DRENPA-3360 file (N, C-alpha, C; in nm, 2 decimals, always signed):
BEGIN
1 = MYKRHLSE = +0.12/-0.11/+0.00/+0.02/-0.02/-0.02/+0.07/+0.17/+0.02 ~ +0.07/+0.24/-0.11/+0.17/+0.34/-0.09/+0.11/+0.48/+0.06 ~ +0.22/+0.45/+0.11/+0.25/+0.57/+0.28/+0.27/+0.70/+0.22 ~ +0.26/+0.80/+0.32/+0.33/+0.91/+0.32/+0.28/+0.96/+0.44 ~ +0.43/+0.98/+0.46/+0.48/+1.02/+0.54/+0.40/+1.17/+0.65 ~ +0.38/+1.20/+0.74/+0.26/+1.26/+0.83/+0.38/+1.42/+0.78 ~ +0.50/+1.37/+0.84/+0.57/+1.45/+0.86/+0.67/+1.56/+0.76 ~ +0.63/+1.48/+0.66/+0.67/+1.56/+0.53/+0.64/+1.65/+0.44;
9 = PSNDAKYD = +0.64/+1.74/+0.45/+0.57/+1.85/+0.34/+0.53/+1.79/+0.27 ~ +0.34/+1.86/+0.20/+0.29/+1.80/+0.06/+0.32/+1.85/+0.00 ~ +0.40/+1.96/-0.05/+0.36/+2.06/-0.08/+0.46/+2.01/-0.24 ~ +0.56/+1.86/-0.23/+0.62/+1.83/-0.40/+0.58/+1.76/-0.41 ~ +0.47/+1.73/-0.52/+0.33/+1.69/-0.58/+0.45/+1.58/-0.72 ~ +0.46/+1.65/-0.71/+0.59/+1.58/-0.85/+0.64/+1.43/-0.78 ~ +0.73/+1.43/-0.68/+0.77/+1.35/-0.60/+0.67/+1.27/-0.52 ~ +0.51/+1.32/-0.49/+0.40/+1.20/-0.44/+0.36/+1.14/-0.53;
17 = SYNKCRWY = +0.35/+1.23/-0.70/+0.28/+1.12/-0.79/+0.44/+0.99/-0.81 ~ +0.52/+1.04/-0.82/+0.66/+0.94/-0.87/+0.62/+0.79/-0.74 ~ +0.58/+0.86/-0.63/+0.57/+0.72/-0.55/+0.48/+0.65/-0.55 ~ +0.36/+0.70/-0.56/+0.22/+0.66/-0.67/+0.26/+0.55/-0.72 ~ +0.34/+0.59/-0.87/+0.36/+0.53/-0.93/+0.45/+0.40/-0.90 ~ +0.59/+0.43/-0.82/+0.67/+0.34/-0.81/+0.54/+0.22/-0.72 ~ +0.49/+0.25/-0.66/+0.41/+0.16/-0.54/+0.24/+0.10/-0.56 ~ +0.25/+0.12/-0.75/+0.16/+0.06/-0.84/+0.22/+0.02/-0.90;
25 = QQDIVQIV = +0.32/-0.02/-0.93/+0.41/-0.10/-0.99/+0.43/-0.19/-0.90 ~ +0.49/-0.19/-0.81/+0.54/-0.30/-0.71/+0.42/-0.37/-0.71 ~ +0.27/-0.33/-0.68/+0.17/-0.41/-0.64/+0.13/-0.48/-0.79 ~ +0.15/-0.45/-0.85/+0.14/-0.52/-1.00/+0.30/-0.65/-1.00 ~ +0.39/-0.61/-0.95/+0.48/-0.74/-0.97/+0.45/-0.81/-0.87 ~ +0.42/-0.76/-0.71/+0.34/-0.90/-0.61/+0.26/-0.92/-0.69 ~ +0.17/-0.89/-0.73/+0.01/-0.97/-0.81/+0.09/-1.08/-0.93 ~ +0.15/-1.08/-0.97/+0.21/-1.14/-1.11/+0.30/-1.23/-1.01;
33 = HNW = +0.39/-1.20/-0.94/+0.42/-1.26/-0.87/+0.38/-1.42/-0.84 ~ +0.27/-1.35/-0.74/+0.16/-1.44/-0.66/+0.10/-1.55/-0.72 ~ +0.05/-1.50/-0.90/-0.05/-1.53/-0.94/+0.02/-1.62/-1.05;
% end
C-alpha cells in the first residue's frame, strides 16, 4: 500500500505522484508473482 509520511511536506506533487507510480508498479509485480 502507498503510505505517505505525515511529517513530510506535502507541497512536492511530482515526488508524490512518482512514489504512487512506483508503489503501483510494485503492487502489480507482487500480484503477477503471486498469481
